[in-house]
VEXDREN-2710 file (C-alpha; in Angstrom, 1 decimal):
% VEXDREN-2710
k/r/px/py/pz
1/UNK/187.5/51.4/83.3
2/UNK/188.8/54.7/83.7
3/UNK/185.3/56.3/81.9
4/UNK/183.1/54.8/84.6
5/UNK/184.7/55.9/87.6
6/UNK/185.1/59.8/86.3
7/UNK/180.9/58.9/85.3
8/UNK/180.8/57.2/89.0
9/UNK/182.4/60.4/90.5
10/UNK/180.2/62.5/88.7
11/UNK/176.9/61.5/89.4
12/UNK/178.3/60.8/93.1
13/UNK/179.1/64.7/92.7
14/UNK/175.6/65.5/91.1
15/UNK/173.7/63.7/93.8
16/UNK/175.0/65.2/97.2
17/UNK/174.8/69.1/95.7
18/UNK/171.7/67.8/94.7
19/UNK/170.6/67.3/98.3
20/UNK/172.2/69.8/99.4
21/UNK/170.4/71.8/97.1
22/UNK/166.7/70.8/97.9
23/UNK/168.0/71.0/102.1
24/UNK/168.5/74.7/101.6
25/UNK/166.0/76.5/103.2
26/UNK/165.5/80.3/102.2
27/UNK/167.8/82.7/103.7
28/UNK/170.7/79.7/105.3
29/UNK/173.2/81.8/102.7
30/UNK/173.0/84.9/104.9
31/UNK/174.2/87.0/107.7
32/UNK/172.4/89.7/109.7
33/UNK/174.9/91.9/111.4
34/UNK/173.4/95.0/113.4
35/UNK/175.9/98.0/112.5
36/UNK/176.2/100.9/115.1
37/UNK/178.2/104.0/114.1
38/UNK/179.7/106.4/116.5
39/UNK/178.9/110.5/116.3
40/UNK/180.2/112.6/114.8
41/UNK/180.8/116.4/114.5
42/UNK/177.4/117.6/112.8
43/UNK/174.9/118.1/115.3
44/UNK/173.2/116.4/113.8
45/UNK/175.6/113.6/114.0
46/UNK/175.8/113.9/117.9
47/UNK/173.5/110.6/118.9
48/UNK/175.1/108.1/116.5
49/UNK/173.3/105.7/114.2
50/UNK/172.5/102.5/113.6
51/UNK/171.2/100.0/110.7
52/UNK/171.0/96.6/109.5
53/UNK/173.8/94.7/107.3
54/UNK/172.2/91.9/105.5
55/UNK/175.1/89.9/104.1
56/UNK/174.1/87.0/100.9
57/UNK/176.9/83.7/100.6
58/UNK/178.0/85.9/97.5
59/UNK/178.0/89.2/97.9
60/UNK/179.0/91.7/99.7
61/UNK/176.1/93.5/101.9
62/UNK/173.3/95.5/101.1
63/UNK/172.9/98.2/104.5
64/UNK/169.3/99.4/105.4
65/UNK/169.3/102.6/107.2
66/UNK/166.3/104.0/108.2
67/UNK/167.8/107.8/109.1
68/UNK/168.5/109.1/105.5
69/UNK/166.3/112.6/104.8
70/UNK/167.5/115.3/102.3
71/UNK/168.5/119.4/102.9
72/UNK/166.7/120.2/99.4
73/UNK/163.5/117.9/100.5
74/UNK/160.4/120.5/99.5
75/UNK/159.1/122.4/102.9
76/UNK/161.6/120.9/104.4
77/UNK/161.9/123.8/106.5
78/UNK/157.8/124.2/107.3
79/UNK/157.7/120.6/108.1
80/UNK/160.3/120.4/110.5
81/UNK/159.1/123.7/112.1
82/UNK/156.1/122.1/112.7
83/UNK/157.4/118.6/114.1
84/UNK/156.0/116.8/110.2
85/UNK/159.4/115.7/108.9
86/UNK/160.0/112.3/107.2
87/UNK/162.6/110.3/107.5
88/UNK/163.0/106.8/105.0
89/UNK/164.6/103.9/104.9
90/UNK/167.3/103.7/102.2
91/UNK/169.3/100.6/101.0
92/UNK/173.1/101.2/100.2
93/UNK/176.2/99.1/99.7
94/UNK/178.9/97.8/102.5
95/UNK/181.1/99.0/100.9
96/UNK/179.9/102.7/100.5
97/UNK/178.2/103.2/103.7
98/UNK/181.7/102.4/105.9
99/UNK/184.6/104.1/103.3
100/UNK/181.6/107.4/104.3
101/UNK/181.8/106.8/108.2
102/UNK/185.7/106.0/108.6
103/UNK/186.0/109.4/106.5
104/UNK/183.8/111.1/109.2
105/UNK/185.9/109.5/112.0
106/UNK/183.4/107.7/113.6
107/UNK/183.6/104.8/114.7
108/UNK/181.7/101.4/113.5
109/UNK/181.0/98.4/115.0
110/UNK/178.7/94.8/114.1
111/UNK/176.7/92.3/115.5
112/UNK/176.3/89.5/114.0
113/UNK/173.0/87.7/115.1
114/UNK/171.8/84.3/116.2
115/UNK/168.9/83.9/114.3
116/UNK/167.6/81.3/112.4
117/UNK/167.3/80.5/108.5
118/UNK/163.7/81.6/108.6
119/UNK/164.0/84.6/111.0
120/UNK/167.4/86.0/108.3
121/UNK/165.2/85.2/105.5
122/UNK/161.8/87.1/106.8
123/UNK/163.9/89.7/107.8
124/UNK/164.7/90.7/104.9
125/UNK/161.7/90.1/103.1
126/UNK/160.5/93.3/105.2
127/UNK/163.0/95.0/104.5
128/UNK/163.2/94.9/101.5
129/UNK/158.9/95.7/100.9
130/UNK/160.0/98.2/103.8
131/UNK/162.9/100.0/101.0
132/UNK/160.1/100.1/98.4
133/UNK/159.4/103.7/97.1
134/UNK/155.1/103.8/98.3
135/UNK/156.5/102.5/102.2
136/UNK/159.9/103.6/103.1
137/UNK/158.9/107.1/104.7
138/UNK/158.3/107.0/108.3
139/UNK/157.2/110.5/110.6
140/UNK/160.3/111.8/112.1
141/UNK/160.2/111.8/116.2
142/UNK/163.3/112.1/118.3
143/UNK/162.8/109.2/121.1
144/UNK/159.7/107.5/119.6
145/UNK/160.2/106.6/116.2
146/UNK/163.9/106.8/114.7
147/UNK/166.8/105.4/113.1
148/UNK/168.0/103.5/115.8
149/UNK/163.6/102.9/117.0
150/UNK/163.2/101.1/113.7
151/UNK/166.1/99.2/114.0
152/UNK/165.0/97.8/117.3
153/UNK/161.3/97.1/116.2
154/UNK/162.4/94.8/113.0
155/UNK/164.8/93.0/115.2
156/UNK/161.9/92.8/117.7
157/UNK/159.7/91.3/115.0
158/UNK/162.0/89.0/114.3
159/UNK/162.9/87.3/117.1
160/UNK/159.1/87.2/118.0
161/UNK/158.9/90.0/121.2
162/UNK/162.1/89.2/123.1
163/UNK/164.1/92.8/122.8
164/UNK/161.1/94.5/124.2
165/UNK/161.1/91.8/126.7
166/UNK/164.5/92.5/127.5
167/UNK/164.2/95.8/127.8
168/UNK/161.3/96.2/130.5
169/UNK/164.0/97.3/133.2
170/UNK/163.8/100.6/134.6
171/UNK/166.5/102.8/132.8
172/UNK/169.3/104.9/135.0
173/UNK/168.8/108.0/132.8
174/UNK/165.1/109.9/131.0
175/UNK/165.5/111.3/127.6
176/UNK/166.1/114.8/128.8
177/UNK/169.3/113.4/130.8
178/UNK/170.7/111.1/128.3
179/UNK/170.6/114.4/124.9
180/UNK/172.6/116.7/127.4
181/UNK/174.6/113.7/127.9
182/UNK/175.4/113.2/123.6
183/UNK/175.5/116.9/123.3
184/UNK/177.8/117.7/126.2
185/UNK/181.0/118.3/123.4
186/UNK/178.7/121.3/122.0
187/UNK/176.9/124.0/123.8
188/UNK/174.8/125.7/121.7
189/UNK/173.3/122.4/121.3
190/UNK/172.7/121.4/125.1
191/UNK/171.4/124.5/126.1
192/UNK/168.9/124.2/122.9
193/UNK/167.4/121.5/124.8
194/UNK/167.6/122.1/127.3
195/UNK/165.0/125.1/126.8
196/UNK/162.5/123.7/123.9
197/UNK/163.0/120.0/126.0
198/UNK/159.3/120.1/127.7
199/UNK/158.2/117.9/131.3
200/UNK/157.6/114.4/129.2
201/UNK/160.8/114.3/129.0
202/UNK/161.7/113.8/132.0
203/UNK/159.4/111.1/133.0
204/UNK/160.7/107.4/133.8
205/UNK/161.8/105.1/130.4
206/UNK/162.5/101.6/130.2
207/UNK/165.9/100.7/128.8
208/UNK/163.5/99.4/125.9
209/UNK/162.7/103.3/125.4
210/UNK/165.8/104.2/125.5
211/UNK/167.5/102.2/122.7
212/UNK/166.5/105.2/120.7
213/UNK/169.9/106.0/121.0
214/UNK/171.5/103.2/118.9
215/UNK/174.5/102.7/122.2
216/UNK/172.2/101.8/124.2
217/UNK/170.6/99.5/121.6
218/UNK/173.9/97.8/121.2
219/UNK/173.8/96.9/124.7
220/UNK/170.3/96.0/125.1
221/UNK/171.0/93.7/122.1
222/UNK/173.5/91.7/123.9
223/UNK/170.8/91.3/127.0
224/UNK/168.6/89.4/125.0
225/UNK/168.3/85.7/124.6
226/UNK/166.5/83.8/122.4
227/UNK/165.5/80.4/122.9
228/UNK/168.4/77.5/122.1
229/UNK/168.9/73.5/122.2
230/UNK/170.0/73.2/126.2
231/UNK/167.8/76.4/127.0
232/UNK/168.8/79.8/126.4
233/UNK/171.2/81.2/124.1
234/UNK/172.2/85.1/123.0
235/UNK/170.9/86.5/120.3
236/UNK/174.4/88.6/119.4
237/UNK/176.3/85.9/117.3
238/UNK/179.1/87.5/117.5
239/UNK/181.0/91.4/117.9
240/UNK/183.5/93.2/116.1
241/UNK/184.7/96.7/115.6
242/UNK/185.3/97.5/112.0
243/UNK/187.0/100.9/112.5
244/UNK/187.5/103.2/116.0
245/UNK/187.2/106.2/115.4
246/UNK/190.3/108.8/117.3
247/UNK/187.7/110.7/119.3
248/UNK/187.0/111.2/123.0
249/UNK/184.1/108.8/124.9
250/UNK/180.8/110.7/125.4
251/UNK/180.3/110.9/129.6
252/UNK/178.2/108.4/131.0
253/UNK/176.0/111.0/133.0
254/UNK/175.4/114.5/131.9
255/UNK/177.1/117.8/132.7
256/UNK/176.8/119.4/135.8
257/UNK/176.8/123.5/135.4
258/UNK/174.6/124.7/137.7
259/UNK/177.2/126.6/139.4
260/UNK/178.2/127.8/136.5
261/UNK/174.6/129.3/135.7
262/UNK/174.5/130.4/139.1
263/UNK/177.3/132.7/138.6
264/UNK/176.0/134.3/135.8
265/UNK/172.8/134.5/136.7
266/UNK/174.2/137.1/140.0
267/UNK/176.6/138.5/137.8
268/UNK/174.4/140.0/135.3
269/UNK/171.6/141.1/137.8
270/UNK/173.8/142.2/139.7
271/UNK/175.3/144.7/136.7
272/UNK/171.6/145.2/136.6
273/UNK/170.8/146.7/139.5
274/UNK/173.7/148.8/139.9
275/UNK/173.4/150.1/136.2
276/UNK/170.1/151.3/137.9
277/UNK/171.3/152.8/141.0
278/UNK/174.1/154.7/138.6
279/UNK/171.1/155.5/136.5
280/UNK/170.1/158.9/138.8
281/UNK/172.7/160.6/137.9
282/UNK/175.0/158.8/134.8
283/UNK/172.4/159.4/132.0
284/UNK/175.5/156.3/130.2
285/UNK/174.4/153.6/132.8
286/UNK/170.5/154.5/132.3
287/UNK/171.6/154.1/128.5
288/UNK/173.5/150.7/129.2
289/UNK/170.5/149.4/131.4
290/UNK/167.8/150.4/128.8
291/UNK/170.1/148.5/126.4
292/UNK/170.5/145.5/128.6
293/UNK/166.7/145.8/128.9
294/UNK/165.6/145.8/125.2
295/UNK/168.1/142.7/124.9
296/UNK/167.6/141.0/127.5
297/UNK/163.7/141.4/126.7
298/UNK/163.3/140.6/123.5
299/UNK/165.9/137.3/123.6
300/UNK/164.2/136.0/126.5
301/UNK/160.5/136.7/124.6
302/UNK/161.2/135.6/122.2
303/UNK/162.4/132.1/123.4
304/UNK/158.9/131.8/125.5
305/UNK/157.0/132.3/121.9
306/UNK/158.8/130.0/120.0
307/UNK/158.7/127.8/123.4
308/UNK/154.8/128.1/123.3
309/UNK/154.7/127.4/119.9
310/UNK/156.4/124.3/119.8
311/UNK/153.7/123.3/122.8
312/UNK/150.6/124.4/121.2
313/UNK/151.4/124.8/117.5
314/UNK/153.4/121.9/116.3
315/UNK/153.8/118.0/116.7
316/UNK/157.0/118.2/118.5
317/UNK/155.5/116.6/121.6
318/UNK/159.0/115.5/123.3
319/UNK/159.0/119.8/123.9
320/UNK/154.7/119.9/125.2
321/UNK/154.4/121.1/128.3
322/UNK/157.2/123.1/129.0
323/UNK/157.5/124.5/131.6
324/UNK/160.3/126.9/131.1
325/UNK/157.9/129.0/129.3
326/UNK/157.6/130.0/132.8
327/UNK/160.8/131.4/133.0
328/UNK/160.9/133.1/129.8
329/UNK/157.8/135.1/129.9
330/UNK/156.1/135.3/125.9
331/UNK/155.4/139.0/126.6
332/UNK/158.5/140.4/127.9
333/UNK/159.5/140.8/124.1
334/UNK/157.3/143.6/124.4
335/UNK/160.8/145.7/126.4
336/UNK/162.1/145.7/123.3
337/UNK/160.0/148.7/122.5
338/UNK/160.6/150.1/126.7
339/UNK/164.2/149.9/126.9
340/UNK/164.5/151.8/124.3
341/UNK/162.4/154.8/126.1
342/UNK/164.8/153.8/129.5
343/UNK/167.5/154.5/127.2
344/UNK/166.0/157.8/126.1
345/UNK/164.8/158.8/129.9
346/UNK/161.2/158.3/129.4
347/UNK/159.7/158.4/133.0
348/UNK/156.3/156.6/131.1
349/UNK/158.8/154.4/129.4
350/UNK/160.7/152.8/132.5
351/UNK/157.9/153.1/134.3
352/UNK/156.3/150.2/132.0
353/UNK/159.2/148.8/131.6
354/UNK/159.6/148.0/134.7
355/UNK/155.6/146.5/135.1
356/UNK/156.3/143.8/132.6
357/UNK/159.7/142.6/134.3
358/UNK/158.0/142.6/137.6
359/UNK/155.6/140.5/135.7
360/UNK/158.1/138.5/134.4
361/UNK/160.1/137.9/138.0
362/UNK/156.1/136.4/139.6
363/UNK/155.7/134.4/137.1
364/UNK/159.3/132.3/136.7
365/UNK/158.3/132.7/140.7
366/UNK/155.4/130.6/139.6
367/UNK/157.3/128.0/137.8
368/UNK/159.8/127.8/140.6
369/UNK/157.2/126.9/143.2
370/UNK/154.5/124.9/140.7
371/UNK/157.5/122.5/140.8
372/UNK/156.1/120.9/143.9
373/UNK/153.0/120.2/143.2
374/UNK/152.6/116.5/141.5
375/UNK/153.8/116.0/138.2
376/UNK/154.7/119.5/137.4
377/UNK/158.3/119.0/137.9
378/UNK/160.5/119.5/134.9
379/UNK/164.5/118.7/135.2
380/UNK/165.6/122.6/135.1
381/UNK/167.7/123.6/137.8
382/UNK/170.0/125.1/135.8
383/UNK/167.9/127.5/134.2
384/UNK/165.9/129.1/137.2
385/UNK/169.5/129.9/139.0
386/UNK/170.4/131.3/135.5
387/UNK/167.6/133.5/134.9
388/UNK/165.8/134.3/138.0
389/UNK/168.7/136.0/138.9
390/UNK/168.4/138.6/135.6
391/UNK/165.0/139.0/136.3
392/UNK/164.8/140.1/139.5
393/UNK/168.4/142.7/139.2
394/UNK/166.4/143.7/136.2
395/UNK/163.6/145.2/138.5
396/UNK/165.7/146.5/140.9
397/UNK/167.7/148.3/138.2
398/UNK/164.6/149.8/136.4
399/UNK/162.6/150.5/140.1
400/UNK/166.5/152.8/141.1
401/UNK/165.8/154.3/138.2
402/UNK/162.2/155.7/137.8
403/UNK/163.2/156.7/141.5
404/UNK/165.5/159.2/139.5
405/UNK/162.0/160.3/137.7
END
């Protein structure tokens, strides 16, 4: 009798298990989450990062990361300079990934997505196929095609375009404003971006575009609604902060340092004008003026040539049509040589230096006036209020030095 009961129980378990197995769908045992990693200390990490975590029920999870590149890649520097640098999709264990970000004191947030079994399975298969060596590389673009936009696009495909639909509202900031906000705590990078970003980064963008930032991508997912039994329901099923970094939050707006740039420009411009006035009687002032003209001309001219090259010779679309070229006349590099002549008291070199500076100051003035024309405005007020006083101050100084001759 006892044997019959045991056999009956075993048969019941077998039948129930078999029924469950028969009803199981591909992807039913998967959990899919979007990971958002906070900013780090390195200049490359100021914008944060994100990835997709896929967790089978019997596994700790795999992290699909579109932000992988190697510093020792062949031709790294030439490709980077030409805007032809490639990133790729890598796969790593969840434990390894989390340990790396925790050690760098970077926040880790996870958003579990409310996807059907079919959607989870299709997304996972797409990621696995994308991670194959022949498929994993892509041409990186700062704002349009990066580690965050790739995550955005993968999720959007999985839910039939509902992420894009939710992201059609206008964003509060532009690409430039977001970039300057995220780098406000590291002035060299902040200044370099402000100089190098062209007019395209000042155009209005949508929340979909702004998801180039991982934190904005996280915020956008919170707004996405998907079909449910009683109407729409949130795409984000749950959110957790897995690790909270000990670092100050990023500002909500980019810093406004116009007053400081203006003060620095006026101070430097007046110094150069004063040296030119004193150069009539004091050789030391003339040498100081010549050295200043030589250094400034070399720095400004090289920067202007770099900006012009980024526009005409590279695929860095964010650096195209840069109005800062007006402020940094490429030909001012000639002052590197003429400034030496100014320091030595050569009248011909001083006159030539003056004409170079007058042309540069006039070119900068044209650039400022062009901002009033439709479609030519660029957000570069800080650079204008610094560079214009410097150019005019240097012109006044060289004019004073030529009178001495």
